N, C-alpha and C positions, 0 to 999 in steps of 0.2 A: 870282609875285605877278602881277595883274593891272595894267593901266590903268590904275588909277578909284585913287584913294585912299585911305586910310583911312575918313579923314573926307568921303569924298563919299559911301564906302559906306557912313556911319552916320549921313547926313544919308538916305542915297533909304529909301522909305515903306518895307517889307514884300511893297509889291508893284511897287517898281518892284525888290528886290533878284531877289525867285522871275524877273522879267522879263531879269535882266541873268545871273542863273545857265541861269538856259533857251537865252541867246544865247552859253552861255559865256564872254561878259564880267569875271566873276569869279567867283570860288568859290567852296563851303558851305564849303571851309577858310579865303576870306579873308570873307565873311560873318559867319565865327562871332568870327573873330580881332580881328573891329573890333569885336562887340558889347562883349566881354572887354573890350576894350583903353577903352572908353568904361567901363565899368564901370565895370574896373579908376581910373579919372579921377573920378568924381565920387564915387562907390560911401561915399567916408570921409563929404562933404558929406550927401548928400543921404537914405542911408541909407536906402533907394527896392529892395533884391534883399535880402533875411534874408539867402538862400544862395546860392551861387555851382555851378554841375554843372559846371565847369571841364572834368576828364574825359569823364562822360560827352557834353561837348553838343562836346566834339574831334572822338570817337570817333562821336559820332555824323555831324559834318562833311565827318569824311573817307572816311565807310561812302558820307552821297551823296555828294557829289566824285566815289568809282569808281563810279558810278552817271550819276549822267551823261559820266565819257569811258567808259563801254560803253555810251550813248548807249540806254540803258535810259528805259521811260515814263515823265515826271518829274510829284506832284503840285504844286497848284500852289498847296504851299508847301514845294515845293522847295530843303532849304540852307537858309530864312527862319530865323534867328532869334527863338526867343519865350517871352519870362519871362509864368508861370504863377503867378495868384493863391497865394499860403499858404492857402486855405482850400478849394483845388480840390488833392484825394490827386492824385499823383505816383512811380512804380513808381521805390524808390530813391533816393528824397530826400529828405531829412528833409520834415516835411508839421504844422505845429505851432495850424495856425491859429488865431494870435496870442497865442499860450493853456497859459502852464505843465503844463496841466493834458496836453497836445500835446509837451509842451521837446522829447521824447528819438522821437517817433514816428516813424519811418519807410515808409508802405505797404510789402506784396509786391506791388501790381495798383498801373494810370491807370484816375482815372476815363476816362468817355466819352469826357469832354470833352478830354480829353491824350489821348486813343489819338485819338477823330480827327484834329486839331493831329498825334500824329506820319503818322497813314493819308495824308497828304496832303504828310509831308513837313518840318515843321517840325521845327525843333531845339530841345528846351526846354532854356534860361541855367540857370534857376532860379528858384527863389523871390522875386514885390514881394511884401514889409513888405504889412500887414493889422492895423486896429485888433482883437482878439481876438472870433471869431467874425463877426466885420465890423460889429459894433452900437454903430458910435460913428459919429461925422463929419467925426471926426479920422484919421489911423492915427498913432498912438501903440499900443505893449501889453509885458508886462510881458514877452515874451523880447529883442524884437531893439528897443525902446524907441521915438522916434515919426519918422515921412517927413518931410523936409525939400519944400518948397515953392521948385523951382527956381528958379523967375524972384525971389525972396525966402524968402530958407532965413532969416527969422524966424518968416517961419508952413508948413504946414501946409500941401501940397496939398489934403483933405477925406480922405473912407474912403467908402466898407471899400476902396475902389482906390488908394489914397494911393500906394504906393508903383507898382504898374500908371498911375498918373495921374503920378506925379516922369518916370518913365521918358520915357513920353509927348512928356513938354511938350518936354526938348530941357532948351538950357538956354545962353545966351548964354558968349560964351569972353570 
């Protein structure tokens, strides 16, 4: 484990995490572990992530760590954990668009944006909650329910990126 605490890694921006990984101050596994820990801590309250792809993310983190150790060329997002909005197709990860019509849909390929994130070294953690087809000003759907605002859980963080907003906003401890 790095000399950085889990909390310090969680509070670092994606750009800062990428820099720390390039400098070998933290590893991609450290970054993904810290993100998964934060999801586990807060998601039951916030419902920001509707799908967590823990196994795929850890596998990608171990591969990213191997590339760092081997001295390979690293992309700008190398080893940085990323949540993908549930309106965007992700290969092998359930993508519902917040709709019961797609409740069991698992794409067989990534959308262009996800492929570019992966090509830059980003690690997909899972999917963030959205309103059905992104078509409401609040994040609530019949598949996953409502996402809560981390600063006031009686409120929603809005839509169509409510899950992403709740993840990005952080939360006071």
